[in-house]
N, C-alpha and C positions, 0 to 999 in steps of 0.2 A: 645823484642818490647818492646820502651821506652815510657811510660808513663808519661805525662806531667802535673803536677798542673793545678788545674783549672783557674788560674789565666793566664796564658801561654797560654791556650788552642783558637784560634779563636770564633769567634761567628759567628755562619751560621745561615742564614734566609733562609727557604725557600716560595717562593711566586710561590702563584699556582690561576692559572686562572679557575674562578668560572664555575663552570658546565654552559651550556647553554639551558639547561631546565628549568629554571627557566621565562626565555627571551621567549621562546617557548609559556610558558603557559598565558604568560602577552600578548603576541601578538597575542594568540589564543582567551583571554580573548576580547581583545581590537575589534576583527573586528565581534566578538558577539552581543558584544553593537552596535558597530556602526551597522550592521547589522538588529537587533531589533529594534533601531528608525528610520532607514527607511522605515522597514516594515510596525511600526505604522505610520508613515507621507503619506503612502500610503491607508492606511486605513484597511491593510491584517489581523493587530492586531486586531484592535478596535473593530472588528466585526460592522462591518456598515450596516447601512435599506437594505437588501436585501428579495424583492419585486419578486416573479414567481406566474406569473397566468397556474394554473391548469386547466382554462374549456375547452370541449373538444368541437370542431366546430359542427355545426350542417350540414348536410349531407342531400342534398335534389337533387338528379339525376333524378328527373320528372315520375319515376313509381310509378305507387299506390304499397300500402303494400298489399299483398297476402295475406287476416288473413280466407282465405276457409281453415275446417281442412278437412287432409289427405281423400282419399277414404274408408270403410271399404275396396275391398280386393285389397289394396293398397303394402302389404305383400304378396312375393311370395308364394307359394303352398313348403312345405316342399320334397324335394326329399327324394330318396329310398338311403338309408346308401348305401357303396361299401363293396361289397361281401369280407369278411374275406381270406385273402390271409394264406395259411399254409406254416410255416416257415420251413426247411431242418432238417433233424436232426443232431445233432453236429456228430463231429467223434472225 
């Protein structure tokens, strides 16, 4: 193999394209900024004035309210317990 002296060697310059990740991140950041500006102008991010009415409506169906207590014998009498059943012996 023949080696040339330094002066005779051709200069090799490699040019490579830059990666696309930087442009992707810049584009995503631009979209986020534009979206945040739009949301702020729409009042979503500014925490606008929210008024919530939580009062329940009054219902009047025309029937009088029953305020009489139940009768003393309103509870039914207790029934006799069911007879115990025998279980067959295990085989």
